[in-house]
All heavy atoms as TSV, in Angstrom:
chain	resi	resn	atom	element	x	y	z
A	1	MET	N	N	7.050	-10.445	6.786
A	1	MET	CA	C	7.120	-9.085	7.276
A	1	MET	C	C	8.395	-8.876	8.083
A	1	MET	O	O	9.027	-7.834	7.961
A	1	MET	CB	C	5.902	-8.775	8.142
A	1	MET	CG	C	4.590	-8.668	7.394
A	1	MET	SD	S	4.365	-7.127	6.544
A	1	MET	CE	C	4.284	-5.996	7.881
A	2	GLN	N	N	8.739	-9.861	8.919
A	2	GLN	CA	C	9.932	-9.713	9.762
A	2	GLN	C	C	11.197	-9.653	8.922
A	2	GLN	O	O	12.098	-8.855	9.207
A	2	GLN	CB	C	10.003	-10.839	10.776
A	2	GLN	CG	C	8.911	-10.793	11.808
A	2	GLN	CD	C	8.922	-12.016	12.710
A	2	GLN	OE1	O	9.621	-12.983	12.464
A	2	GLN	NE2	N	8.129	-11.960	13.774
A	3	VAL	N	N	11.269	-10.473	7.876
A	3	VAL	CA	C	12.442	-10.469	7.000
A	3	VAL	C	C	12.555	-9.135	6.285
A	3	VAL	O	O	13.636	-8.541	6.225
A	3	VAL	CB	C	12.375	-11.628	5.988
A	3	VAL	CG1	C	13.471	-11.513	4.947
A	3	VAL	CG2	C	12.462	-12.964	6.706
A	4	LEU	N	N	11.443	-8.637	5.759
A	4	LEU	CA	C	11.468	-7.341	5.079
A	4	LEU	C	C	11.874	-6.232	6.041
A	4	LEU	O	O	12.666	-5.350	5.684
A	4	LEU	CB	C	10.103	-7.032	4.463
A	4	LEU	CG	C	9.659	-7.943	3.317
A	4	LEU	CD1	C	8.240	-7.601	2.891
A	4	LEU	CD2	C	10.617	-7.852	2.150
A	5	GLN	N	N	11.354	-6.258	7.262
A	5	GLN	CA	C	11.700	-5.231	8.243
A	5	GLN	C	C	13.175	-5.289	8.609
A	5	GLN	O	O	13.818	-4.254	8.784
A	5	GLN	CB	C	10.834	-5.348	9.494
A	5	GLN	CG	C	10.970	-4.162	10.424
A	5	GLN	CD	C	10.612	-2.848	9.751
A	5	GLN	OE1	O	9.527	-2.696	9.207
A	5	GLN	NE2	N	11.513	-1.879	9.763
A	6	ARG	N	N	13.732	-6.489	8.703
A	6	ARG	CA	C	15.175	-6.610	9.003
A	6	ARG	C	C	16.006	-6.006	7.880
A	6	ARG	O	O	17.025	-5.352	8.140
A	6	ARG	CB	C	15.555	-8.078	9.227
A	6	ARG	CG	C	15.143	-8.592	10.582
A	6	ARG	CD	C	15.868	-9.863	11.030
A	6	ARG	NE	N	16.257	-10.772	9.988
A	6	ARG	CZ	C	15.699	-11.975	9.755
A	6	ARG	NH1	N	14.709	-12.394	10.516
A	6	ARG	NH2	N	16.136	-12.735	8.787
A	7	LEU	N	N	15.588	-6.206	6.643
A	7	LEU	CA	C	16.305	-5.612	5.512
A	7	LEU	C	C	16.262	-4.084	5.585
A	7	LEU	O	O	17.268	-3.408	5.369
A	7	LEU	CB	C	15.705	-6.089	4.191
A	7	LEU	CG	C	15.973	-7.533	3.820
A	7	LEU	CD1	C	15.087	-7.970	2.662
A	7	LEU	CD2	C	17.438	-7.734	3.475
A	8	VAL	N	N	15.095	-3.530	5.895
A	8	VAL	CA	C	14.955	-2.076	6.024
A	8	VAL	C	C	15.788	-1.566	7.196
A	8	VAL	O	O	16.490	-0.555	7.076
A	8	VAL	CB	C	13.467	-1.691	6.184
A	8	VAL	CG1	C	13.318	-0.227	6.538
A	8	VAL	CG2	C	12.693	-2.025	4.918
A	9	ASP	N	N	15.731	-2.258	8.325
A	9	ASP	CA	C	16.494	-1.852	9.513
A	9	ASP	C	C	17.993	-1.846	9.245
A	9	ASP	O	O	18.734	-1.082	9.859
A	9	ASP	CB	C	16.185	-2.757	10.703
A	9	ASP	CG	C	14.772	-2.569	11.239
A	9	ASP	OD1	O	14.132	-1.551	10.899
A	9	ASP	OD2	O	14.317	-3.463	11.981
A	10	ALA	N	N	18.441	-2.693	8.311
A	10	ALA	CA	C	19.858	-2.757	7.956
A	10	ALA	C	C	20.245	-1.672	6.950
A	10	ALA	O	O	21.393	-1.612	6.510
A	10	ALA	CB	C	20.194	-4.137	7.390
A	11	GLY	N	N	19.282	-0.798	6.588
A	11	GLY	CA	C	19.579	0.322	5.706
A	11	GLY	C	C	19.290	0.067	4.240
A	11	GLY	O	O	19.637	0.885	3.387
A	12	ASN	N	N	18.656	-1.049	3.930
A	12	ASN	CA	C	18.340	-1.372	2.544
A	12	ASN	C	C	17.032	-0.736	2.101
A	12	ASN	O	O	16.133	-0.508	2.903
A	12	ASN	CB	C	18.209	-2.900	2.379
A	12	ASN	CG	C	19.511	-3.600	2.662
A	12	ASN	OD1	O	20.451	-3.514	1.892
A	12	ASN	ND2	N	19.568	-4.284	3.789
A	13	THR	N	N	16.938	-0.484	0.811
A	13	THR	CA	C	15.674	-0.104	0.202
A	13	THR	C	C	15.023	-1.379	-0.294
A	13	THR	O	O	15.654	-2.179	-0.966
A	13	THR	CB	C	15.898	0.851	-0.988
A	13	THR	OG1	O	16.500	2.049	-0.496
A	13	THR	CG2	C	14.595	1.180	-1.694
A	14	VAL	N	N	13.756	-1.576	0.041
A	14	VAL	CA	C	13.043	-2.785	-0.343
A	14	VAL	C	C	11.859	-2.392	-1.206
A	14	VAL	O	O	11.033	-1.576	-0.803
A	14	VAL	CB	C	12.552	-3.563	0.904
A	14	VAL	CG1	C	11.782	-4.799	0.496
A	14	VAL	CG2	C	13.725	-3.921	1.804
A	15	ILE	N	N	11.804	-2.957	-2.403
A	15	ILE	CA	C	10.691	-2.718	-3.315
A	15	ILE	C	C	9.934	-4.032	-3.449
A	15	ILE	O	O	10.515	-5.058	-3.778
A	15	ILE	CB	C	11.183	-2.229	-4.687
A	15	ILE	CG1	C	11.928	-0.904	-4.518
A	15	ILE	CG2	C	10.020	-2.102	-5.659
A	15	ILE	CD1	C	12.594	-0.403	-5.776
A	16	VAL	N	N	8.627	-3.975	-3.191
A	16	VAL	CA	C	7.801	-5.174	-3.208
A	16	VAL	C	C	6.567	-4.901	-4.066
A	16	VAL	O	O	5.944	-3.852	-3.942
A	16	VAL	CB	C	7.344	-5.544	-1.767
A	16	VAL	CG1	C	6.444	-6.758	-1.768
A	16	VAL	CG2	C	8.545	-5.753	-0.863
A	17	ILE	N	N	6.233	-5.850	-4.933
A	17	ILE	CA	C	4.977	-5.785	-5.673
A	17	ILE	C	C	4.014	-6.674	-4.911
A	17	ILE	O	O	4.245	-7.872	-4.771
A	17	ILE	CB	C	5.160	-6.262	-7.123
A	17	ILE	CG1	C	6.157	-5.360	-7.832
A	17	ILE	CG2	C	3.817	-6.304	-7.848
A	17	ILE	CD1	C	6.594	-5.844	-9.191
A	18	GLU	N	N	2.947	-6.069	-4.394
A	18	GLU	CA	C	2.095	-6.792	-3.441
A	18	GLU	C	C	0.647	-6.349	-3.544
A	18	GLU	O	O	0.363	-5.198	-3.875
A	18	GLU	CB	C	2.619	-6.538	-2.018
A	18	GLU	CG	C	1.907	-7.290	-0.944
A	18	GLU	CD	C	1.926	-8.786	-1.128
A	18	GLU	OE1	O	3.009	-9.377	-1.179
A	18	GLU	OE2	O	0.826	-9.352	-1.236
A	19	HIS	N	N	-0.265	-7.283	-3.232
A	19	HIS	CA	C	-1.691	-6.981	-3.194
A	19	HIS	C	C	-2.292	-7.302	-1.830
A	19	HIS	O	O	-3.495	-7.183	-1.647
A	19	HIS	CB	C	-2.440	-7.771	-4.276
A	19	HIS	CG	C	-2.081	-7.355	-5.653
A	19	HIS	ND1	N	-1.125	-8.001	-6.391
A	19	HIS	CD2	C	-2.536	-6.337	-6.416
A	19	HIS	CE1	C	-1.012	-7.411	-7.563
A	19	HIS	NE2	N	-1.849	-6.393	-7.606
A	20	GLN	N	N	-1.484	-7.705	-0.879
A	20	GLN	CA	C	-1.952	-8.081	0.450
A	20	GLN	C	C	-2.009	-6.806	1.289
A	20	GLN	O	O	-0.999	-6.169	1.555
A	20	GLN	CB	C	-0.992	-9.117	1.043
A	20	GLN	CG	C	-1.608	-10.127	1.952
A	20	GLN	CD	C	-1.944	-9.568	3.304
A	20	GLN	OE1	O	-1.306	-8.639	3.786
A	20	GLN	NE2	N	-2.970	-10.118	3.917
A	21	PHE	N	N	-3.206	-6.431	1.713
A	21	PHE	CA	C	-3.416	-5.112	2.307
A	21	PHE	C	C	-2.773	-4.950	3.684
A	21	PHE	O	O	-2.395	-3.845	4.050
A	21	PHE	CB	C	-4.901	-4.764	2.331
A	21	PHE	CG	C	-5.451	-4.599	0.944
A	21	PHE	CD1	C	-6.248	-5.578	0.371
A	21	PHE	CD2	C	-5.137	-3.486	0.195
A	21	PHE	CE1	C	-6.729	-5.435	-0.917
A	21	PHE	CE2	C	-5.610	-3.328	-1.096
A	21	PHE	CZ	C	-6.403	-4.314	-1.649
A	22	ASP	N	N	-2.622	-6.018	4.450
A	22	ASP	CA	C	-1.918	-5.906	5.732
A	22	ASP	C	C	-0.462	-5.523	5.503
A	22	ASP	O	O	0.099	-4.724	6.250
A	22	ASP	CB	C	-1.999	-7.212	6.526
A	22	ASP	CG	C	-3.387	-7.470	7.084
A	22	ASP	OD1	O	-4.115	-6.482	7.340
A	22	ASP	OD2	O	-3.739	-8.635	7.255
A	23	LEU	N	N	0.147	-6.075	4.476
A	23	LEU	CA	C	1.522	-5.718	4.139
A	23	LEU	C	C	1.587	-4.287	3.620
A	23	LEU	O	O	2.463	-3.517	4.008
A	23	LEU	CB	C	2.105	-6.689	3.110
A	23	LEU	CG	C	3.530	-6.412	2.674
A	23	LEU	CD1	C	4.495	-6.504	3.853
A	23	LEU	CD2	C	3.955	-7.381	1.596
A	24	LEU	N	N	0.648	-3.905	2.765
A	24	LEU	CA	C	0.628	-2.530	2.254
A	24	LEU	C	C	0.492	-1.512	3.384
A	24	LEU	O	O	1.112	-0.448	3.348
A	24	LEU	CB	C	-0.514	-2.346	1.250
A	24	LEU	CG	C	-0.376	-3.094	-0.075
A	24	LEU	CD1	C	-1.639	-2.930	-0.904
A	24	LEU	CD2	C	0.839	-2.626	-0.835
A	25	ALA	N	N	-0.309	-1.834	4.390
A	25	ALA	CA	C	-0.513	-0.920	5.515
A	25	ALA	C	C	0.772	-0.682	6.297
A	25	ALA	O	O	0.924	0.344	6.952
A	25	ALA	CB	C	-1.599	-1.455	6.435
A	26	ALA	N	N	1.720	-1.617	6.219
A	26	ALA	CA	C	2.982	-1.496	6.950
A	26	ALA	C	C	4.076	-0.801	6.141
A	26	ALA	O	O	5.165	-0.566	6.658
A	26	ALA	CB	C	3.463	-2.885	7.378
A	27	CYS	N	N	3.800	-0.464	4.904
A	27	CYS	CA	C	4.809	0.158	4.039
A	27	CYS	C	C	5.052	1.618	4.417
A	27	CYS	O	O	4.177	2.282	4.964
A	27	CYS	CB	C	4.354	0.100	2.584
A	27	CYS	SG	S	4.340	-1.542	1.889
A	28	ASP	N	N	6.232	2.105	4.064
A	28	ASP	CA	C	6.541	3.525	4.221
A	28	ASP	C	C	5.974	4.340	3.064
A	28	ASP	O	O	5.548	5.479	3.242
A	28	ASP	CB	C	8.055	3.751	4.271
A	28	ASP	CG	C	8.699	3.154	5.494
A	28	ASP	OD1	O	8.053	3.123	6.557
A	28	ASP	OD2	O	9.848	2.700	5.390
A	29	TRP	N	N	6.008	3.751	1.857
A	29	TRP	CA	C	5.604	4.473	0.656
A	29	TRP	C	C	4.990	3.470	-0.319
A	29	TRP	O	O	5.531	2.388	-0.516
A	29	TRP	CB	C	6.822	5.130	0.010
A	29	TRP	CG	C	6.499	6.184	-1.001
A	29	TRP	CD1	C	6.403	6.017	-2.351
A	29	TRP	CD2	C	6.232	7.554	-0.756
A	29	TRP	NE1	N	6.082	7.200	-2.959
A	29	TRP	CE2	C	5.978	8.164	-1.995
A	29	TRP	CE3	C	6.171	8.332	0.396
A	29	TRP	CZ2	C	5.681	9.521	-2.119
A	29	TRP	CZ3	C	5.886	9.670	0.267
A	29	TRP	CH2	C	5.646	10.261	-0.972
A	30	ILE	N	N	3.877	3.850	-0.927
A	30	ILE	CA	C	3.182	3.001	-1.889
A	30	ILE	C	C	3.055	3.753	-3.204
A	30	ILE	O	O	2.773	4.951	-3.213
A	30	ILE	CB	C	1.771	2.627	-1.385
A	30	ILE	CG1	C	1.865	1.807	-0.100
A	30	ILE	CG2	C	0.982	1.879	-2.457
A	30	ILE	CD1	C	0.527	1.574	0.581
A	31	ILE	N	N	3.257	3.048	-4.299
A	31	ILE	CA	C	2.937	3.568	-5.626
A	31	ILE	C	C	1.793	2.705	-6.137
A	31	ILE	O	O	1.970	1.523	-6.410
A	31	ILE	CB	C	4.153	3.515	-6.579
A	31	ILE	CG1	C	5.303	4.334	-6.005
A	31	ILE	CG2	C	3.754	4.000	-7.969
A	31	ILE	CD1	C	6.610	4.199	-6.762
A	32	ASP	N	N	0.603	3.279	-6.216
A	32	ASP	CA	C	-0.600	2.561	-6.633
A	32	ASP	C	C	-0.778	2.742	-8.131
A	32	ASP	O	O	-0.891	3.859	-8.628
A	32	ASP	CB	C	-1.814	3.107	-5.871
A	32	ASP	CG	C	-3.063	2.276	-6.065
A	32	ASP	OD1	O	-2.964	1.126	-6.547
A	32	ASP	OD2	O	-4.143	2.767	-5.714
A	33	VAL	N	N	-0.796	1.615	-8.848
A	33	VAL	CA	C	-0.921	1.634	-10.299
A	33	VAL	C	C	-2.321	1.161	-10.663
A	33	VAL	O	O	-2.819	0.181	-10.128
A	33	VAL	CB	C	0.156	0.746	-10.954
A	33	VAL	CG1	C	0.007	0.733	-12.469
A	33	VAL	CG2	C	1.552	1.218	-10.550
A	34	GLY	N	N	-2.964	1.844	-11.574
A	34	GLY	CA	C	-4.328	1.480	-11.952
A	34	GLY	C	C	-4.782	2.330	-13.105
A	34	GLY	O	O	-3.971	2.673	-13.948
A	35	PRO	N	N	-6.018	2.753	-13.183
A	35	PRO	CA	C	-7.040	2.660	-12.152
A	35	PRO	C	C	-7.660	1.274	-12.032
A	35	PRO	O	O	-8.357	0.971	-11.072
A	35	PRO	CB	C	-8.079	3.696	-12.561
A	35	PRO	CG	C	-7.913	3.848	-14.029
A	35	PRO	CD	C	-6.466	3.558	-14.325
A	36	SER	N	N	-7.440	0.397	-13.002
A	36	SER	CA	C	-7.893	-0.987	-12.887
A	36	SER	C	C	-6.786	-1.878	-13.421
A	36	SER	O	O	-5.675	-1.410	-13.640
A	36	SER	CB	C	-9.209	-1.184	-13.650
A	36	SER	OG	O	-9.020	-0.933	-15.025
A	37	GLY	N	N	-7.072	-3.143	-13.635
A	37	GLY	CA	C	-6.059	-4.063	-14.124
A	37	GLY	C	C	-6.065	-4.183	-15.642
A	37	GLY	O	O	-6.926	-3.641	-16.328
A	38	GLY	N	N	-5.082	-4.898	-16.165
A	38	GLY	CA	C	-5.003	-5.172	-17.596
A	38	GLY	C	C	-4.915	-3.908	-18.429
A	38	GLY	O	O	-4.189	-2.973	-18.105
A	39	ALA	N	N	-5.709	-3.875	-19.499
A	39	ALA	CA	C	-5.693	-2.731	-20.415
A	39	ALA	C	C	-6.169	-1.444	-19.745
A	39	ALA	O	O	-5.870	-0.353	-20.204
A	39	ALA	CB	C	-6.566	-3.026	-21.633
A	40	GLY	N	N	-6.876	-1.547	-18.608
A	40	GLY	CA	C	-7.367	-0.367	-17.898
A	40	GLY	C	C	-6.392	0.157	-16.866
A	40	GLY	O	O	-6.721	1.055	-16.103
A	41	GLY	N	N	-5.175	-0.386	-16.836
A	41	GLY	CA	C	-4.198	0.012	-15.827
A	41	GLY	C	C	-2.974	0.652	-16.439
A	41	GLY	O	O	-2.986	1.102	-17.576
A	42	GLY	N	N	-1.914	0.684	-15.644
A	42	GLY	CA	C	-0.647	1.197	-16.122
A	42	GLY	C	C	-0.382	2.651	-15.807
A	42	GLY	O	O	0.645	3.200	-16.190
A	43	GLU	N	N	-1.277	3.298	-15.096
A	43	GLU	CA	C	-1.128	4.710	-14.743
A	43	GLU	C	C	-0.934	4.816	-13.229
A	43	GLU	O	O	-1.576	4.103	-12.464
A	43	GLU	CB	C	-2.421	5.427	-15.147
A	43	GLU	CG	C	-2.541	6.843	-14.685
A	43	GLU	CD	C	-3.938	7.411	-14.991
A	43	GLU	OE1	O	-4.602	6.949	-15.927
A	43	GLU	OE2	O	-4.350	8.320	-14.245
A	44	ILE	N	N	-0.036	5.679	-12.779
A	44	ILE	CA	C	0.104	5.916	-11.342
A	44	ILE	C	C	-1.101	6.733	-10.898
A	44	ILE	O	O	-1.295	7.860	-11.349
A	44	ILE	CB	C	1.417	6.637	-10.998
A	44	ILE	CG1	C	2.609	5.740	-11.339
A	44	ILE	CG2	C	1.434	7.030	-9.517
A	44	ILE	CD1	C	3.968	6.378	-11.144
A	45	VAL	N	N	-1.931	6.127	-10.037
A	45	VAL	CA	C	-3.145	6.818	-9.592
A	45	VAL	C	C	-2.949	7.489	-8.241
A	45	VAL	O	O	-3.693	8.402	-7.896
A	45	VAL	CB	C	-4.368	5.874	-9.560
A	45	VAL	CG1	C	-4.711	5.410	-10.960
A	45	VAL	CG2	C	-4.150	4.694	-8.657
A	46	ALA	N	N	-1.970	7.021	-7.466
A	46	ALA	CA	C	-1.683	7.637	-6.169
A	46	ALA	C	C	-0.320	7.151	-5.702
A	46	ALA	O	O	0.103	6.041	-6.034
A	46	ALA	CB	C	-2.746	7.271	-5.144
A	47	GLU	N	N	0.357	7.986	-4.928
A	47	GLU	CA	C	1.604	7.564	-4.295
A	47	GLU	C	C	1.785	8.310	-2.992
A	47	GLU	O	O	1.343	9.438	-2.845
A	47	GLU	CB	C	2.805	7.754	-5.218
A	47	GLU	CG	C	3.140	9.181	-5.556
A	47	GLU	CD	C	4.389	9.275	-6.411
A	47	GLU	OE1	O	5.488	8.962	-5.911
A	47	GLU	OE2	O	4.255	9.667	-7.583
A	48	GLY	N	N	2.401	7.607	-2.045
A	48	GLY	CA	C	2.641	8.194	-0.743
A	48	GLY	C	C	2.482	7.168	0.354
A	48	GLY	O	O	2.385	5.967	0.089
A	49	PRO	N	N	2.439	7.611	1.600
A	49	PRO	CA	C	2.233	6.702	2.729
A	49	PRO	C	C	0.859	6.036	2.623
A	49	PRO	O	O	-0.041	6.548	1.938
A	49	PRO	CB	C	2.290	7.614	3.956
A	49	PRO	CG	C	2.881	8.891	3.490
A	49	PRO	CD	C	2.610	9.003	2.027
A	50	PRO	N	N	0.675	4.906	3.286
A	50	PRO	CA	C	-0.609	4.199	3.208
A	50	PRO	C	C	-1.827	5.080	3.486
A	50	PRO	O	O	-2.855	4.951	2.813
A	50	PRO	CB	C	-0.476	3.098	4.268
A	50	PRO	CG	C	0.988	2.851	4.360
A	50	PRO	CD	C	1.632	4.186	4.127
A	51	GLU	N	N	-1.715	5.991	4.427
A	51	GLU	CA	C	-2.849	6.870	4.760
A	51	GLU	C	C	-3.240	7.747	3.572
A	51	GLU	O	O	-4.421	8.011	3.355
A	51	GLU	CB	C	-2.509	7.730	5.988
A	51	GLU	CG	C	-2.286	6.941	7.260
A	51	GLU	CD	C	-0.910	6.265	7.334
A	51	GLU	OE1	O	0.005	6.596	6.560
A	51	GLU	OE2	O	-0.778	5.363	8.181
A	52	TRP	N	N	-2.260	8.219	2.818
A	52	TRP	CA	C	-2.551	9.037	1.642
A	52	TRP	C	C	-3.276	8.217	0.585
A	52	TRP	O	O	-4.202	8.703	-0.050
A	52	TRP	CB	C	-1.279	9.602	1.031
A	52	TRP	CG	C	-0.562	10.632	1.840
A	52	TRP	CD1	C	-0.838	11.037	3.120
A	52	TRP	CD2	C	0.574	11.366	1.424
A	52	TRP	NE1	N	0.067	11.982	3.516
A	52	TRP	CE2	C	0.952	12.200	2.494
A	52	TRP	CE3	C	1.327	11.392	0.261
A	52	TRP	CZ2	C	2.040	13.059	2.423
A	52	TRP	CZ3	C	2.404	12.246	0.189
A	52	TRP	CH2	C	2.751	13.081	1.257
A	53	ILE	N	N	-2.821	6.974	0.388
A	53	ILE	CA	C	-3.437	6.110	-0.609
A	53	ILE	C	C	-4.886	5.835	-0.217
A	53	ILE	O	O	-5.788	5.889	-1.057
A	53	ILE	CB	C	-2.670	4.778	-0.751
A	53	ILE	CG1	C	-1.184	5.023	-1.074
A	53	ILE	CG2	C	-3.326	3.874	-1.793
A	53	ILE	CD1	C	-0.914	5.818	-2.321
A	54	ALA	N	N	-5.112	5.546	1.064
A	54	ALA	CA	C	-6.465	5.249	1.551
A	54	ALA	C	C	-7.410	6.424	1.338
A	54	ALA	O	O	-8.602	6.233	1.115
A	54	ALA	CB	C	-6.413	4.872	3.033
A	55	GLU	N	N	-6.899	7.631	1.377
A	55	GLU	CA	C	-7.717	8.833	1.209
A	55	GLU	C	C	-7.821	9.292	-0.244
A	55	GLU	O	O	-8.579	10.208	-0.540
A	55	GLU	CB	C	-7.132	9.977	2.039
A	55	GLU	CG	C	-7.186	9.733	3.532
A	55	GLU	CD	C	-6.437	10.791	4.331
A	55	GLU	OE1	O	-5.896	11.739	3.728
A	55	GLU	OE2	O	-6.390	10.655	5.557
A	56	SER	N	N	-7.088	8.659	-1.142
A	56	SER	CA	C	-6.948	9.169	-2.507
A	56	SER	C	C	-8.217	9.102	-3.342
A	56	SER	O	O	-8.383	9.881	-4.266
A	56	SER	CB	C	-5.834	8.424	-3.243
A	56	SER	OG	O	-6.250	7.100	-3.549
A	57	GLN	N	N	-9.102	8.135	-3.087
A	57	GLN	CA	C	-10.337	7.974	-3.851
A	57	GLN	C	C	-10.096	7.601	-5.311
A	57	GLN	O	O	-10.997	7.700	-6.126
A	57	GLN	CB	C	-11.200	9.250	-3.788
A	57	GLN	CG	C	-11.552	9.718	-2.399
A	57	GLN	CD	C	-12.455	8.735	-1.664
A	57	GLN	OE1	O	-13.391	8.230	-2.238
A	57	GLN	NE2	N	-12.142	8.467	-0.414
A	58	ARG	N	N	-8.868	7.190	-5.662
A	58	ARG	CA	C	-8.573	6.760	-7.031
A	58	ARG	C	C	-8.103	5.323	-6.993
A	58	ARG	O	O	-7.408	4.920	-6.087
A	58	ARG	CB	C	-7.495	7.638	-7.656
A	58	ARG	CG	C	-7.961	9.072	-7.874
A	58	ARG	CD	C	-7.063	9.832	-8.794
A	58	ARG	NE	N	-7.142	9.278	-10.157
A	58	ARG	CZ	C	-6.147	9.329	-11.019
A	58	ARG	NH1	N	-5.004	9.868	-10.696
A	58	ARG	NH2	N	-6.285	8.829	-12.233
A	59	GLY	N	N	-8.450	4.570	-7.986
A	59	GLY	CA	C	-8.011	3.187	-8.083
A	59	GLY	C	C	-8.760	2.281	-7.128
A	59	GLY	O	O	-9.570	2.718	-6.306
A	60	ALA	N	N	-8.491	1.000	-7.245
A	60	ALA	CA	C	-9.201	-0.002	-6.453
A	60	ALA	C	C	-8.604	-0.194	-5.067
A	60	ALA	O	O	-9.252	-0.749	-4.190
A	60	ALA	CB	C	-9.193	-1.335	-7.208
A	61	THR	N	N	-7.399	0.257	-4.837
A	61	THR	CA	C	-6.700	0.006	-3.575
A	61	THR	C	C	-7.269	0.830	-2.417
A	61	THR	O	O	-7.361	0.334	-1.291
A	61	THR	CB	C	-5.198	0.312	-3.735
A	61	THR	OG1	O	-4.685	-0.493	-4.804
A	61	THR	CG2	C	-4.423	0.030	-2.473
A	62	ALA	N	N	-7.652	2.054	-2.668
A	62	ALA	CA	C	-8.016	3.003	-1.601
A	62	ALA	C	C	-9.049	2.475	-0.610
A	62	ALA	O	O	-8.796	2.497	0.602
A	62	ALA	CB	C	-8.468	4.328	-2.204
A	63	PRO	N	N	-10.210	1.991	-1.038
A	63	PRO	CA	C	-11.207	1.591	-0.039
A	63	PRO	C	C	-10.775	0.384	0.798
A	63	PRO	O	O	-11.073	0.312	1.991
A	63	PRO	CB	C	-12.459	1.282	-0.861
A	63	PRO	CG	C	-11.987	1.085	-2.254
A	63	PRO	CD	C	-10.736	1.888	-2.395
A	64	TYR	N	N	-10.077	-0.558	0.190
A	64	TYR	CA	C	-9.639	-1.751	0.919
A	64	TYR	C	C	-8.537	-1.419	1.917
A	64	TYR	O	O	-8.536	-1.899	3.043
A	64	TYR	CB	C	-9.175	-2.831	-0.058
A	64	TYR	CG	C	-10.280	-3.298	-0.959
A	64	TYR	CD1	C	-10.345	-2.878	-2.275
A	64	TYR	CD2	C	-11.281	-4.140	-0.479
A	64	TYR	CE1	C	-11.367	-3.287	-3.106
A	64	TYR	CE2	C	-12.305	-4.560	-1.298
A	64	TYR	CZ	C	-12.344	-4.135	-2.616
A	64	TYR	OH	O	-13.364	-4.551	-3.431
A	65	LEU	N	N	-7.607	-0.567	1.496
A	65	LEU	CA	C	-6.542	-0.158	2.398
A	65	LEU	C	C	-7.112	0.686	3.534
A	65	LEU	O	O	-6.699	0.538	4.691
A	65	LEU	CB	C	-5.468	0.620	1.631
A	65	LEU	CG	C	-4.208	0.993	2.398
A	65	LEU	CD1	C	-3.553	-0.222	3.034
A	65	LEU	CD2	C	-3.233	1.705	1.481
A	66	ALA	N	N	-8.083	1.527	3.250
A	66	ALA	CA	C	-8.726	2.329	4.297
A	66	ALA	C	C	-9.360	1.431	5.346
A	66	ALA	O	O	-9.260	1.701	6.550
A	66	ALA	CB	C	-9.771	3.251	3.680
A	67	ALA	N	N	-9.997	0.349	4.924
A	67	ALA	CA	C	-10.626	-0.577	5.867
A	67	ALA	C	C	-9.590	-1.245	6.759
A	67	ALA	O	O	-9.798	-1.386	7.966
A	67	ALA	CB	C	-11.442	-1.618	5.112
A	68	VAL	N	N	-8.453	-1.648	6.199
A	68	VAL	CA	C	-7.376	-2.270	6.991
A	68	VAL	C	C	-6.816	-1.275	7.988
A	68	VAL	O	O	-6.595	-1.610	9.166
A	68	VAL	CB	C	-6.272	-2.829	6.075
A	68	VAL	CG1	C	-5.049	-3.241	6.856
A	68	VAL	CG2	C	-6.805	-4.013	5.274
A	69	LEU	N	N	-6.573	-0.047	7.543
A	69	LEU	CA	C	-6.026	0.974	8.446
A	69	LEU	C	C	-7.018	1.310	9.561
A	69	LEU	O	O	-6.615	1.539	10.701
A	69	LEU	CB	C	-5.655	2.230	7.667
A	69	LEU	CG	C	-4.484	2.085	6.699
A	69	LEU	CD1	C	-4.340	3.337	5.832
A	69	LEU	CD2	C	-3.195	1.781	7.440
A	70	GLU	N	N	-8.311	1.316	9.251
A	70	GLU	CA	C	-9.324	1.605	10.277
A	70	GLU	C	C	-9.359	0.493	11.311
A	70	GLU	O	O	-9.417	0.764	12.519
A	70	GLU	CB	C	-10.697	1.750	9.626
A	70	GLU	CG	C	-11.772	2.162	10.599
A	70	GLU	CD	C	-13.113	2.417	9.923
A	70	GLU	OE1	O	-13.147	2.573	8.686
A	70	GLU	OE2	O	-14.112	2.454	10.651
A	71	LYS	N	N	-9.282	-0.755	10.870
A	71	LYS	CA	C	-9.241	-1.869	11.829
A	71	LYS	C	C	-8.009	-1.769	12.727
A	71	LYS	O	O	-8.093	-1.984	13.921
A	71	LYS	CB	C	-9.211	-3.199	11.089
A	71	LYS	CG	C	-10.534	-3.634	10.536
A	71	LYS	CD	C	-10.404	-5.003	9.891
A	71	LYS	CE	C	-11.708	-5.480	9.330
A	71	LYS	NZ	N	-11.566	-6.803	8.692
A	72	ALA	N	N	-6.867	-1.439	12.137
A	72	ALA	CA	C	-5.625	-1.318	12.911
A	72	ALA	C	C	-5.738	-0.204	13.935
A	72	ALA	O	O	-5.232	-0.321	15.064
A	72	ALA	CB	C	-4.452	-1.088	11.976
A	73	ALA	N	N	-6.387	0.893	13.565
A	73	ALA	CA	C	-6.545	2.024	14.481
A	73	ALA	C	C	-7.364	1.643	15.710
A	73	ALA	O	O	-7.165	2.189	16.786
A	73	ALA	CB	C	-7.182	3.194	13.761
A	74	TYR	N	N	-8.291	0.702	15.527
A	74	TYR	CA	C	-9.140	0.264	16.628
A	74	TYR	C	C	-8.628	-1.017	17.280
A	74	TYR	O	O	-9.298	-1.582	18.127
A	74	TYR	CB	C	-10.581	0.077	16.161
A	74	TYR	CG	C	-11.258	1.378	15.849
A	74	TYR	CD1	C	-11.485	1.776	14.535
A	74	TYR	CD2	C	-11.659	2.243	16.871
A	74	TYR	CE1	C	-12.099	2.988	14.244
A	74	TYR	CE2	C	-12.267	3.445	16.589
A	74	TYR	CZ	C	-12.486	3.817	15.272
A	74	TYR	OH	O	-13.083	5.015	15.005
A	75	GLY	N	N	-7.437	-1.472	16.850
A	75	GLY	CA	C	-6.846	-2.660	17.451
A	75	GLY	C	C	-7.556	-3.951	17.099
A	75	GLY	O	O	-7.486	-4.917	17.844
A	76	LEU	N	N	-8.223	-3.973	15.963
A	76	LEU	CA	C	-8.968	-5.178	15.550
A	76	LEU	C	C	-8.134	-6.088	14.686
A	76	LEU	O	O	-7.271	-5.766	14.011
A	76	LEU	CB	C	-10.236	-4.771	14.800
A	76	LEU	CG	C	-11.197	-3.893	15.579
A	76	LEU	CD1	C	-12.332	-3.453	14.682
A	76	LEU	CD2	C	-11.740	-4.649	16.777
């Protein structure tokens, strides 16, 4: 996370393919591809800041990201 943040702070655009929700919660913008994996995926189901994705109700990412953001809001 620190290395990625240093790259962003230096003015770089950083694109990461990731499934780790703590990292996703720290992103500026997410493009969620789904609605599922394999043959059931390949469609953009949501894009925007983590909060938008968590509220989107599409794809598998939303409920898990919402849980991470809720824990962060309560300092857990």
